[in-house]
C-alpha positions as CSV (number, residue, x, y, z in Angstrom):
1,M,52.3,8.9,1.9
2,D,51.2,9.4,5.7
3,R,50.3,6.1,7.5
4,R,47.4,7.9,9.0
5,T,46.2,9.2,5.8
6,V,46.3,5.8,4.5
7,I,44.3,4.6,7.5
8,K,42.0,7.4,7.4
9,N,41.1,6.7,3.4
10,L,41.1,2.9,4.1
11,A,38.3,3.6,6.7
12,L,36.3,5.6,4.5
13,V,36.8,3.2,1.5
14,I,35.5,0.2,4.1
15,G,32.7,2.6,5.3
16,G,31.6,3.6,1.9
17,A,31.5,-0.3,0.7
18,T,29.3,-1.2,3.5
19,L,26.5,1.4,2.5
20,L,26.8,1.3,-1.0
21,P,24.3,-1.8,-1.2
22,S,21.7,0.2,0.7
23,C,21.8,3.0,-2.1
24,F,20.7,0.4,-4.9
25,K,17.2,-0.6,-4.5
26,G,16.6,-3.9,-6.5
27,D,13.7,-6.1,-6.9
28,S,14.3,-7.3,-3.5
29,G,14.3,-4.5,-1.6
30,N,11.3,-2.1,-0.6
31,Y,11.6,1.5,-0.5
32,I,10.5,2.4,3.1
33,A,12.1,1.4,6.4
34,L,9.4,-0.5,8.4
35,K,9.9,-1.8,11.7
36,H,7.1,-4.3,12.5
37,I,6.1,-6.0,9.2
38,N,8.6,-7.4,6.8
39,I,7.3,-6.8,3.3
40,T,9.1,-7.6,-0.1
41,A,9.4,-4.8,-3.1
42,D,6.5,-7.3,-4.9
43,Q,4.1,-6.6,-1.9
44,E,5.0,-3.2,-1.9
45,K,4.3,-2.7,-5.7
46,L,0.8,-4.9,-4.8
47,V,-0.2,-2.1,-1.9
48,S,0.7,0.7,-4.4
49,D,-1.7,-0.8,-7.1
50,I,-4.4,-1.6,-5.0
51,C,-4.5,2.1,-3.5
52,E,-3.9,3.1,-7.0
53,T,-7.0,1.4,-8.0
54,I,-9.1,2.7,-5.0
55,I,-7.9,6.3,-5.9
56,P,-7.1,6.5,-9.9
57,K,-5.4,9.2,-11.4
58,T,-8.3,11.7,-13.5
59,N,-8.0,15.3,-14.0
60,V,-6.6,14.7,-10.2
61,P,-3.3,13.1,-9.2
62,G,-4.0,9.8,-8.0
63,S,-2.4,7.5,-5.3
64,K,0.7,6.7,-7.0
65,E,1.4,10.4,-7.8
66,L,0.9,11.2,-4.1
67,N,2.7,8.1,-2.8
68,L,-0.3,7.0,-0.5
69,H,0.9,3.4,-0.1
70,V,4.1,4.9,1.6
71,F,1.7,6.4,4.2
72,V,-0.5,3.3,4.3
73,L,2.5,1.1,5.1
74,K,3.6,2.9,7.8
75,M,-0.2,3.3,8.8
76,L,0.2,-0.7,9.4
77,D,3.5,-1.0,10.7
78,D,3.0,1.9,13.2
79,C,-0.3,2.1,14.4
80,Y,-1.9,-1.8,14.0
81,K,-1.3,-4.5,17.1
82,K,1.1,-7.4,15.9
83,K,-2.2,-9.5,15.8
84,D,-3.9,-7.3,13.2
85,Q,-0.5,-7.1,11.3
86,Q,-0.1,-10.7,11.0
87,A,-3.6,-11.0,9.9
88,I,-3.2,-8.5,7.3
89,M,0.1,-9.9,6.0
90,K,-1.9,-13.3,5.8
91,G,-4.6,-11.5,3.8
92,M,-2.2,-10.4,1.4
93,D,-1.0,-13.7,0.2
94,E,-4.6,-14.7,0.2
95,F,-5.0,-11.7,-1.9
96,S,-2.5,-12.6,-4.2
97,A,-3.0,-16.4,-4.6
98,L,-6.9,-15.3,-5.3
99,V,-5.9,-13.0,-8.3
100,Q,-3.1,-15.6,-9.2
101,K,-6.0,-18.4,-9.4
102,K,-8.4,-16.5,-11.1
103,Y,-6.6,-14.5,-13.6
104,S,-3.3,-16.6,-13.7
105,Q,-1.5,-13.4,-13.1
106,S,-0.5,-11.1,-10.4
107,F,-2.8,-7.8,-9.6
108,S,-0.2,-5.7,-11.0
109,D,-0.2,-7.1,-14.4
110,L,-4.4,-7.0,-15.0
111,S,-6.3,-4.7,-16.4
112,I,-7.6,-1.6,-14.6
113,K,-10.7,-3.4,-15.5
114,D,-9.9,-7.1,-14.0
115,R,-8.6,-4.8,-10.7
116,E,-12.0,-3.3,-10.3
117,A,-13.8,-6.4,-10.3
118,V,-11.0,-8.3,-8.1
119,L,-11.7,-5.4,-5.6
120,T,-15.6,-4.9,-6.2
121,G,-15.9,-9.0,-5.6
122,I,-14.3,-8.5,-2.3
123,E,-16.7,-5.8,-1.2
124,N,-19.5,-7.7,-2.7
125,S,-19.2,-10.8,-0.8
126,Q,-19.1,-9.3,2.8
127,K,-23.1,-7.9,1.8
128,P,-25.9,-9.7,3.3
129,K,-27.2,-12.6,1.2
130,T,-30.6,-13.1,2.9
131,G,-31.7,-9.8,2.0
132,G,-30.7,-8.3,5.5
133,S,-31.6,-4.5,5.7
134,K,-28.4,-3.6,7.7
135,P,-24.9,-4.3,5.5
136,P,-22.4,-5.3,7.6
137,A,-19.4,-3.7,9.3
138,R,-17.0,-2.7,6.6
139,R,-14.0,-1.3,8.0
140,F,-11.4,-3.2,9.9
141,R,-10.8,-1.3,12.8
142,P,-7.8,-2.6,14.5
143,Q,-8.4,-1.2,18.2
144,K,-11.3,-3.6,18.5
145,D,-11.1,-7.5,18.6
146,L,-13.3,-8.2,15.4
147,Q,-13.0,-11.7,14.1
148,V,-12.4,-10.8,10.4
149,P,-11.1,-13.1,7.7
150,P,-7.6,-12.3,6.9
151,L,-8.4,-11.3,3.2
152,D,-10.9,-8.9,4.6
153,A,-8.8,-7.8,7.2
154,F,-6.3,-6.9,4.5
155,Y,-8.5,-5.3,2.1
156,W,-10.3,-3.3,4.5
157,A,-7.1,-2.1,6.0
158,I,-5.7,-0.7,2.5
159,K,-9.1,0.7,2.0
160,Q,-9.6,2.8,4.8
161,Q,-5.8,4.1,5.1
162,T,-5.9,4.8,1.4
163,I,-8.6,6.9,1.9
164,F,-7.8,8.5,4.9
165,A,-4.1,9.0,3.2
166,Y,-5.7,11.2,0.5
167,T,-8.2,13.1,2.4
168,T,-5.2,14.2,4.7
169,S,-2.9,14.7,1.9
170,Q,-1.5,18.0,1.3
171,F,-2.7,18.0,-2.2
172,F,-6.5,17.3,-0.8
173,M,-6.4,19.9,2.0
174,T,-4.8,22.8,0.0
175,K,-6.7,22.1,-3.5
176,E,-9.7,20.5,-3.2
177,I,-10.7,21.8,0.0
178,V,-9.4,25.2,1.6
179,Y,-8.6,24.2,5.3
180,E,-8.8,26.8,7.7
181,L,-7.4,26.3,11.3
182,V,-9.9,26.6,14.0
183,P,-11.7,28.7,14.9
184,G,-11.8,30.2,11.2
185,R,-12.7,33.6,10.3
186,Y,-14.2,35.8,12.3
187,N,-17.8,37.4,10.4
188,P,-18.9,40.6,12.3
189,H,-21.5,41.3,9.5
190,F,-23.4,37.7,9.5
191,P,-27.1,38.6,9.2
192,V,-29.1,37.4,12.4
193,K,-32.2,36.2,10.1
194,N,-30.1,33.1,9.1
195,L,-29.5,32.5,12.7
196,K,-31.3,28.9,13.5
197,T,-32.4,28.8,16.8
198,A,-32.1,25.3,18.8
């Protein structure tokens, strides 16, 4: 056999052996590449289950079917400041600890009713307790320096990005609403009597 062919084949075998582990995603590896935050496969599943609890599958596709958690994690990785990412990751740990303490199992192992109870409990904990008429700001906005507890930062970031992912998904924009590019249709026969004067 030619020496060049042997070296070429050897290089291919070594290169293939190097790439092979990345082809198999076990329990320790996540399925999306993130640059700024490190999450495990369990944490990715947690986010996926929270997204599915927020937007479950009914007669329309749910979060898991639309892979909304991938969008959510990419948004957290790309669009949030480092300080906010750290707060969200800390909040994720607090969330897991809270569920484990209350139910003695992970969020993924809970029934749908218990999952909803956990998320509703976090939302209700932010309601004013002194009969105030104005509810607190519920959205966690990364661009503002808000003093938000990590658990709330995690939950509201996930919820906000899940809703944003759903309402901008191809399914929603083509099946739920009919999206038309601006300026839309030209209607030359619009009745004048229907026009409202300012």
